[in-house]
ZABARO-336136 format. One line per field, with one value per atom (N, C-alpha, C): x, y, z; residue number from 1. Coordinates in steps of 0.2 Angstrom, whole numbers, always signed. Example, Ala and Ser with C-alpha at 12.3 -4.5 7.8 and 13.67 -1.06 7.14 Angstrom:
! ZABARO-336136
u: +66_+62_+66_+64_+68_+64;
v: -28_-22_-16_-11_-5_+0;
w: +39_+39_+39_+35_+36_+39;
seq: 1_1_1_2_2_2;
! end
This chain:
! ZABARO-336136
u: -244_-246_-243_-247_-246_-240_-236_-231_-231_-228_-228_-221_-219_-212_-213_-208_-208_-202_-203_-198_-193_-196_-192_-187_-190_-185_-181_-184_-180_-181_-186_-187_-195_-196_-203_-205_-211_-213_-221_-223_-230_-234_-241_-245_-244_-243_-242_-236_-230_-224_-226_-230_-232_-236_-241_-245_-241_-236_-232_-228_-225_-221_-225_-231_-236_-238_-239_-241_-235_-229_-223_-223_-224_-224_-229_-235_-241_-240_-234_-232_-237_-240_-244_-240_-234_-230_-223_-219_-212_-207_-203_-198_-195_-194_-190_-194_-200_-204_-203_-200_-199_-194_-196_-191_-184_-180_-173_-171_-166_-163_-166_-171_-174_-172_-168_-166_-171_-173_-179_-176_-179_-178_-183_-183_-189_-189_-183_-184_-187_-186_-190_-197_-199_-206_-209_-206_-209_-210_-205_-205_-211_-212_-217_-224_-225_-231_-233_-228_-229_-230_-229_-230_-237_-238_-245_-249_-245_-248_-249_-247_-247_-255_-256_-263_-268_-266_-271_-275_-280_-285_-292_-296_-303_-306_-309_-312_-319;
v: -479_-472_-468_-463_-458_-453_-452_-447_-441_-435_-430_-427_-423_-420_-414_-413_-407_-403_-397_-392_-390_-391_-389_-395_-401_-406_-408_-407_-409_-416_-419_-426_-428_-434_-436_-437_-435_-435_-438_-440_-443_-437_-438_-433_-430_-435_-433_-428_-429_-425_-418_-418_-412_-408_-411_-407_-404_-408_-405_-399_-400_-394_-388_-389_-384_-380_-384_-381_-377_-379_-375_-369_-369_-363_-358_-361_-357_-355_-357_-355_-358_-364_-367_-372_-374_-379_-376_-377_-374_-379_-375_-379_-385_-385_-391_-397_-397_-403_-406_-403_-405_-411_-416_-422_-420_-424_-423_-422_-418_-416_-410_-407_-401_-395_-391_-385_-379_-376_-371_-364_-360_-353_-349_-343_-339_-341_-342_-344_-351_-356_-362_-361_-356_-355_-352_-348_-345_-350_-355_-360_-365_-366_-371_-367_-361_-358_-357_-357_-356_-363_-369_-375_-377_-380_-382_-386_-390_-394_-391_-385_-381_-380_-383_-383_-385_-390_-394_-399_-396_-400_-398_-402_-400_-396_-391_-386_-389;
w: -67_-65_-71_-72_-78_-75_-80_-78_-83_-81_-86_-85_-91_-90_-86_-81_-77_-78_-81_-82_-76_-70_-64_-63_-63_-62_-68_-74_-80_-81_-79_-79_-79_-80_-79_-71_-69_-63_-63_-57_-56_-54_-54_-52_-45_-40_-33_-33_-36_-36_-39_-45_-48_-44_-41_-36_-30_-28_-22_-25_-31_-33_-35_-37_-38_-32_-27_-20_-17_-19_-16_-20_-27_-31_-29_-27_-24_-17_-14_-7_-2_-4_+1_+5_+3_+6_+6_+11_+11_+6_+3_-2_+1_+7_+11_+9_+8_+7_+0_-5_-12_-12_-17_-18_-18_-16_-17_-24_-25_-31_-35_-32_-35_-31_-35_-32_-33_-28_-28_-28_-32_-32_-35_-36_-39_-47_-50_-57_-58_-53_-53_-52_-48_-46_-53_-56_-62_-68_-68_-73_-71_-65_-63_-65_-63_-64_-72_-76_-83_-86_-83_-85_-87_-92_-94_-89_-85_-80_-73_-72_-66_-64_-58_-55_-60_-64_-69_-66_-61_-58_-59_-59_-60_-54_-56_-51_-49;
seq: 1_1_1_2_2_2_3_3_3_4_4_4_5_5_5_6_6_6_7_7_7_8_8_8_9_9_9_10_10_10_11_11_11_12_12_12_13_13_13_14_14_14_15_15_15_16_16_16_17_17_17_18_18_18_19_19_19_20_20_20_21_21_21_22_22_22_23_23_23_24_24_24_25_25_25_26_26_26_27_27_27_28_28_28_29_29_29_30_30_30_31_31_31_32_32_32_33_33_33_34_34_34_35_35_35_36_36_36_37_37_37_38_38_38_39_39_39_40_40_40_41_41_41_42_42_42_43_43_43_44_44_44_45_45_45_46_46_46_47_47_47_48_48_48_49_49_49_50_50_50_51_51_51_52_52_52_53_53_53_54_54_54_55_55_55_56_56_56_57_57_57_58_58_58_59_59_59;
! end
């Protein structure tokens, strides 16, 4: 499975976790759904939205 570097987690993550974090940043899912070890706040939200992988899906 392909992984990418996640600036929010500070580690490699798979596409499923990336999409989950993006959904939290876009306020579609509550932060409680995030994988263990990710501290969520407004700064992390901005970091996620600035990431080149944020919402990197085919429309």
